[in-house]
KEKOLKE-802983 format. One record per atom (N, C-alpha, C, O): residue in three letters; x, y, z. Coordinates in steps of 0.05 Angstrom, whole numbers, padded with zeros to 5 digits, always signed. Example, Ala and Ser with C-alpha at 12.3 -4.5 7.8 and 13.67 -1.06 7.14 Angstrom:
2
Ala+00264-00114+00156 Ala+00246-00090+00156 Ala+00264-00066+00156 Ala+00285-00066+00169 Ser+00257-00045+00142 Ser+00273-00021+00143 Ser+00258+00001+00157 Ser+00268+00023+00161 
//
This chain:
84
Met-01047-00053-01288 Met-01026-00048-01268 Met-00999-00049-01282 Met-00994-00065-01299 Gln-00983-00030-01274 Gln-00957-00027-01285 Gln-00938-00050-01276 Gln-00938-00058-01253 Ser-00921-00060-01295 Ser-00904-00081-01287 Ser-00877-00070-01275 Ser-00869-00048-01282 Val-00865-00086-01259 Val-00838-00078-01246 Val-00818-00097-01258 Val-00821-00121-01258 Leu-00797-00084-01268 Leu-00774-00100-01280 Leu-00764-00119-01259 Leu-00761-00113-01235 Tyr-00759-00145-01270 Tyr-00747-00166-01254 Tyr-00766-00179-01234 Tyr-00756-00195-01219 Leu-00792-00173-01232 Leu-00810-00183-01214 Leu-00826-00205-01230 Leu-00838-00199-01251 Thr-00826-00231-01219 Thr-00842-00251-01230 Thr-00857-00262-01207 Thr-00851-00256-01184 Gln-00877-00280-01216 Gln-00894-00294-01196 Gln-00896-00322-01205 Gln-00901-00327-01229 Arg-00892-00340-01187 Arg-00897-00368-01191 Arg-00915-00377-01170 Arg-00911-00372-01146 Arg-00936-00390-01179 Arg-00960-00396-01163 Arg-00969-00370-01150 Arg-00978-00352-01164 Glu-00966-00368-01124 Glu-00975-00344-01111 Glu-00952-00327-01100 Glu-00956-00304-01091 Ile-00926-00338-01102 Ile-00905-00325-01088 Ile-00891-00307-01110 Ile-00889-00315-01133 Phe-00881-00284-01101 Phe-00865-00267-01118 Phe-00836-00271-01118 Phe-00824-00277-01097 Phe-00823-00270-01140 Phe-00794-00273-01141 Phe-00780-00250-01157 Phe-00792-00238-01175 Phe-00753-00246-01149 Phe-00737-00229-01164 Phe-00721-00246-01183 Phe-00707-00265-01174 Arg-00721-00241-01210 Arg-00708-00257-01228 Arg-00692-00238-01247 Arg-00703-00221-01260 Arg-00667-00242-01248 Arg-00650-00225-01266 Arg-00626-00240-01278 Arg-00614-00256-01263 Arg-00619-00236-01301 Arg-00597-00248-01313 Arg-00572-00230-01309 Arg-00575-00206-01306 Leu-00548-00240-01308 Leu-00524-00224-01307 Leu-00517-00217-01334 Leu-00515-00235-01351 Pro-00512-00191-01341 Pro-00506-00183-01369 Pro-00485-00197-01383 Pro-00490-00205-01406 Glu-00462-00202-01372 Glu-00440-00214-01386 Glu-00441-00244-01383 Glu-00425-00258-01395 Leu-00457-00255-01368 Leu-00457-00284-01364 Leu-00484-00299-01370 Leu-00489-00321-01363 Ser-00501-00283-01386 Ser-00528-00291-01388 Ser-00531-00319-01407 Ser-00551-00333-01405 Thr-00511-00323-01422 Thr-00512-00349-01438 Thr-00498-00371-01423 Thr-00502-00394-01429 Glu-00482-00364-01402 Glu-00467-00385-01389 Glu-00481-00394-01363 Glu-00477-00418-01356 Leu-00495-00378-01348 Leu-00505-00383-01325 Leu-00538-00378-01325 Leu-00550-00364-01341 Ser-00549-00393-01306 Ser-00577-00387-01303 Ser-00584-00362-01290 Ser-00567-00352-01276 Pro-00607-00350-01294 Pro-00611-00324-01281 Pro-00611-00327-01250 Pro-00616-00348-01238 Ile-00607-00304-01237 Ile-00609-00302-01209 Ile-00641-00303-01200 Ile-00657-00286-01209 Leu-00648-00321-01185 Leu-00675-00325-01175 Leu-00676-00321-01145 Leu-00665-00338-01131 Val-00690-00302-01135 Val-00693-00300-01105 Val-00723-00297-01098 Val-00738-00280-01108 Ser-00730-00315-01079 Ser-00759-00314-01070 Ser-00760-00287-01053 Ser-00743-00282-01035 Leu-00780-00271-01059 Leu-00787-00247-01040 Leu-00802-00256-01016 Leu-00804-00241-00997 Gly-00812-00281-01015 Gly-00825-00290-00991 Gly-00853-00278-00986 Gly-00863-00278-00963 Thr-00864-00269-01006 Thr-00889-00255-01001 Thr-00909-00260-01023 Thr-00901-00265-01046 Thr-00935-00258-01017 Thr-00955-00261-01037 Thr-00969-00232-01041 Thr-00987-00229-01058 Asp-00960-00212-01026 Asp-00971-00186-01029 Asp-00954-00171-01051 Asp-00930-00169-01049 Arg-00969-00160-01073 Arg-00956-00149-01095 Arg-00942-00123-01088 Arg-00920-00119-01098 Arg-00955-00106-01071 Arg-00943-00081-01062 Arg-00916-00086-01048 Arg-00896-00072-01054 Leu-00915-00104-01030 Leu-00891-00109-01017 Leu-00871-00120-01034 Leu-00847-00113-01031 Ala-00878-00139-01053 Ala-00859-00150-01072 Ala-00849-00129-01090 Ala-00825-00131-01098 Cys-00864-00108-01098 Cys-00854-00088-01116 Cys-00832-00071-01101 Cys-00812-00065-01112 Lys-00838-00065-01076 Lys-00817-00051-01060 Lys-00793-00065-01058 Lys-00772-00053-01064 Leu-00793-00090-01050 Leu-00771-00106-01046 Leu-00756-00113-01071 Leu-00732-00115-01071 Cys-00770-00116-01094 Cys-00758-00119-01121 Cys-00741-00093-01129 Cys-00718-00095-01137 Met-00753-00070-01126 Met-00740-00045-01133 Met-00716-00042-01117 Met-00696-00033-01128 Arg-00716-00048-01090 Arg-00692-00047-01072 Arg-00671-00066-01081 Arg-00648-00059-01082 Leu-00679-00089-01087 Leu-00661-00109-01095 Leu-00647-00101-01124 Leu-00624-00107-01128 Thr-00663-00089-01142 Thr-00653-00081-01167 Thr-00632-00059-01162 Thr-00611-00059-01174 Ala-00639-00041-01145 Ala-00620-00017-01140 Ala-00595-00028-01129 Ala-00574-00019-01137 His-00595-00047-01109 His-00573-00058-01097 His-00556-00074-01116 His-00532-00073-01116 Met-00570-00089-01132 Met-00554-00105-01152 Met-00540-00087-01174 Met-00518-00092-01183 Asp-00555-00066-01181 Asp-00543-00046-01200 Asp-00517-00035-01189 Asp-00497-00033-01203 Gln-00518-00028-01163 Gln-00493-00017-01150 Gln-00472-00037-01150 Gln-00449-00029-01153 Met-00478-00063-01146 Met-00458-00083-01145 Met-00446-00086-01174 Met-00422-00086-01177 Leu-00463-00088-01192 Leu-00453-00091-01220 Leu-00437-00068-01230 Leu-00417-00072-01244 Asp-00447-00042-01223 Asp-00432-00020-01230 Asp-00403-00019-01218 Asp-00384-00013-01231 Ala-00401-00026-01194 Ala-00377-00026-01179 Ala-00362-00051-01184 Ala-00339-00053-01176 Arg-00374-00071-01198 Arg-00360-00097-01205 Arg-00353-00109-01180 Arg-00331-00121-01177 Leu-00370-00108-01160 Leu-00367-00122-01134 Leu-00376-00152-01138 Leu-00397-00157-01150 His-00362-00169-01127 His-00369-00198-01127 His-00369-00209-01099 His-00349-00219-01090 Ile-00391-00207-01085 Ile-00392-00214-01057 Ile-00412-00237-01054 Ile-00429-00241-01071 Asp-00409-00252-01033 Asp-00430-00271-01025 Asp-00455-00258-01012 Asp-00452-00241-00994 Leu-00478-00265-01020 Leu-00499-00253-01005 Leu-00503-00266-00979 Leu-00498-00290-00978 Pro-00511-00252-00957 Pro-00514-00264-00930 Pro-00536-00286-00931 Pro-00556-00285-00946 Ser-00532-00305-00914 Ser-00553-00325-00913 Ser-00579-00314-00899 Ser-00577-00295-00883 Arg-00600-00326-00905 Arg-00627-00318-00893 Arg-00636-00339-00875 Arg-00636-00362-00882 Thr-00644-00330-00852 Thr-00655-00349-00830 Thr-00685-00346-00832 Thr-00697-00325-00833 Phe-00695-00370-00833 Phe-00727-00373-00836 Phe-00737-00378-00806 Phe-00727-00394-00791 Arg-00756-00362-00800 Arg-00771-00365-00774 Arg-00800-00366-00782 Arg-00810-00345-00791 Pro-00815-00386-00779 Pro-00843-00390-00788 Pro-00861-00368-00778 Pro-00880-00361-00792 Ser-00856-00358-00753 Ser-00875-00340-00742 Ser-00869-00311-00749 Ser-00885-00294-00742 Ser-00845-00305-00762 Ser-00838-00280-00767 Ser-00846-00273-00797 Ser-00852-00291-00813 Arg-00846-00246-00803 Arg-00853-00239-00832 Arg-00826-00244-00849 Arg-00803-00241-00839 Pro-00831-00251-00873 Pro-00808-00255-00890 Pro-00792-00230-00895 Pro-00803-00208-00895 Ser-00765-00234-00898 Ser-00749-00210-00904 Ser-00727-00217-00924 Ser-00719-00240-00926 Cys-00718-00198-00938 Cys-00695-00200-00956 Cys-00669-00193-00941 Cys-00668-00173-00927 Ala-00650-00209-00945 Ala-00624-00205-00931 Ala-00613-00179-00940 Ala-00612-00174-00964 Gly-00605-00163-00921 Gly-00593-00137-00926 Gly-00610-00114-00937 Gly-00600-00093-00944 Ile-00637-00119-00939 Ile-00655-00100-00949 Ile-00675-00093-00927 Ile-00689-00110-00916 Ser-00675-00067-00920 Ser-00694-00058-00901 Ser-00722-00052-00912 Ser-00726-00046-00935 Arg-00741-00054-00894 Arg-00769-00049-00903 Arg-00776-00022-00890 Arg-00778-00020-00866 Arg-00780-00002-00906 Arg-00788+00023-00895 Arg-00815+00032-00901 Arg-00823+00053-00892 
//
């Protein structure tokens, strides 16, 4: 199976893990739980997060990520990323 850049798995949950290029020695990497155990969904979310973060880094935008609301009965979602 082909690996997806910045996708890691801890226990059964998938995470997006990426270092900031200019701050990699000063700060810990960004680690975002994708909230899923499904590899296909995790790959899609990770690729979208990668594209979004690339745009932010290219434009040198420094914004706060929106908070994420957890609802136990709903499917997990990434803030600002649509599932198509």
